[in-house]
Residue frames relative to the residue before (quaternion, step in Angstrom):
aa qw qx qy qz dx dy dz
X 1.0000 0.0000 0.0000 0.0000 0.00 0.00 0.00
X 0.2369 -0.7497 0.6070 0.1152 3.54 -1.08 0.88
X 0.1501 -0.7471 0.6379 0.1114 3.55 -1.17 0.63
X 0.1073 -0.7861 0.6085 0.0137 3.53 -0.67 1.20
X 0.1100 -0.7959 0.5948 0.0275 3.57 -0.96 0.89
X 0.0508 -0.8223 0.5657 -0.0358 3.56 -0.83 1.06
X 0.3474 -0.6575 0.6260 0.2350 3.52 -1.24 0.64
X 0.0107 0.8171 -0.5740 0.0521 3.59 -0.78 1.01
X 0.3524 -0.6795 0.5767 0.2857 3.53 -1.35 -0.12
X 0.1621 0.8286 -0.5135 0.1529 3.57 1.10 0.78
X 0.1153 -0.7359 0.6600 0.0975 3.51 -1.31 0.53
X 0.6832 -0.4623 0.3603 0.4356 3.56 -1.27 0.23
X 0.6140 0.5690 -0.3457 0.4240 3.60 1.08 -0.65
X 0.6356 0.5434 -0.3266 0.4405 3.60 1.18 -0.47
X 0.4610 0.7393 -0.4247 0.2462 3.61 1.18 -0.44
X 0.6779 0.4742 -0.3306 0.4541 3.67 0.74 -0.84
X 0.6601 0.4936 -0.3056 0.4767 3.60 0.97 -0.84
X 0.6491 0.5283 -0.3118 0.4499 3.55 0.97 -0.87
X 0.6489 0.5148 -0.3050 0.4700 3.55 0.94 -0.89
X 0.6733 0.5047 -0.2788 0.4628 3.56 0.92 -0.98
X 0.7109 0.4625 -0.2489 0.4677 3.59 1.06 -0.75
X 0.7534 0.4207 -0.2296 0.4502 3.58 0.80 -0.98
X 0.6406 0.5855 -0.3499 0.3528 3.59 0.82 -0.90
X 0.7060 0.4597 -0.3032 0.4454 3.67 0.90 -0.67
X 0.4893 0.6864 -0.4404 0.3091 3.62 1.19 -0.28
X 0.4774 -0.6838 0.4813 0.2700 3.53 -0.88 0.97
X 0.7915 0.2981 -0.2371 0.4780 3.54 -0.95 0.91
X 0.5323 0.6306 -0.4085 0.3899 3.58 1.24 -0.24
X 0.2188 -0.7754 0.5805 0.1179 3.56 -0.88 0.96
X 0.7440 -0.2503 0.1850 0.5912 3.57 0.90 -0.99
X 0.1116 -0.7747 0.6181 0.0731 3.52 -1.28 0.38
X 0.0237 -0.7851 0.6189 0.0094 3.53 -1.26 0.46
X 0.2661 -0.7368 0.6013 0.1576 3.53 -1.30 0.47
X 0.2972 -0.7209 0.5979 0.1860 3.55 -1.01 0.87
X 0.2202 -0.8253 0.5120 0.0908 3.55 -0.07 1.35
X 0.6274 0.5507 -0.3321 0.4390 3.59 1.20 -0.45
X 0.6249 0.5423 -0.3340 0.4514 3.57 1.16 -0.53
X 0.5118 -0.6662 0.4450 0.3102 3.59 -0.91 0.87
X 0.6778 0.4701 -0.2841 0.4887 3.61 1.22 -0.42
X 0.3298 -0.7692 0.4916 0.2406 3.60 1.29 0.14
X 0.0059 0.8615 -0.5062 0.0381 3.53 0.82 1.11
X 0.1935 -0.7487 0.6292 0.0784 3.52 -0.90 1.10
X 0.1038 -0.7837 0.6118 0.0269 3.55 -0.78 1.08
X 0.0723 -0.8020 0.5928 -0.0130 3.56 -0.74 1.11
X 0.1352 -0.7597 0.6326 0.0663 3.56 -0.82 1.05
X 0.1080 0.8212 -0.5441 0.1343 3.55 -0.72 1.05
X 0.3516 -0.6394 0.6245 0.2785 3.46 -1.46 0.06
X 0.8597 -0.1693 0.0763 0.4757 3.55 -0.34 1.30
X 0.3856 0.6727 -0.5310 0.3418 3.59 0.85 0.98
X 0.3685 -0.7556 0.4911 0.2284 3.62 -0.49 1.11
X 0.5484 -0.6249 0.4432 0.3350 3.57 -1.00 0.80
X 0.5988 0.5854 -0.3598 0.4115 3.59 1.07 -0.67
X 0.6133 0.5429 -0.3501 0.4545 3.59 1.10 -0.64
X 0.6532 0.4998 -0.3110 0.4762 3.59 0.92 -0.88
X 0.6542 0.5135 -0.3108 0.4602 3.58 0.88 -0.93
X 0.6642 0.5072 -0.3055 0.4564 3.59 0.87 -0.94
X 0.6690 0.5077 -0.3051 0.4490 3.59 0.88 -0.92
X 0.6827 0.4722 -0.2922 0.4749 3.60 0.92 -0.85
X 0.6541 0.5111 -0.3201 0.4566 3.57 0.96 -0.79
X 0.5998 0.5428 -0.3613 0.4638 3.60 1.13 -0.53
X 0.6753 0.4529 -0.2757 0.5127 3.57 1.24 -0.50
X 0.4688 -0.6861 0.4152 0.3703 3.58 1.36 0.10
X 0.4596 0.6306 -0.4666 0.4165 3.56 1.10 0.82
X 0.4098 -0.7009 0.5307 0.2433 3.55 -0.80 1.04
X 0.0624 0.8000 -0.5881 0.1007 3.58 -0.87 0.98
X 0.0584 0.7917 -0.6003 0.0971 3.55 -0.70 1.16
X 0.4179 -0.7191 0.4938 0.2541 3.57 -0.76 1.02
X 0.2534 -0.7434 0.6030 0.1396 3.54 -1.04 0.90
X 0.2577 -0.7749 0.5586 0.1456 3.56 -1.01 0.78
């Protein structure tokens, strides 16, 4: 299992779009957002899902997304 962590500018209003976009991705196990963190950290647990796919999908929704190391 891989754990990917991203800095985002997500808001609660993005949740329906995020759910609709992330849930169908192959290899995705679960995801969560830390709403208390100022960086709105998105955590994605997956089996072999490239971080570039998550970044591309969020950027298509006009959501800023940067992988944290």
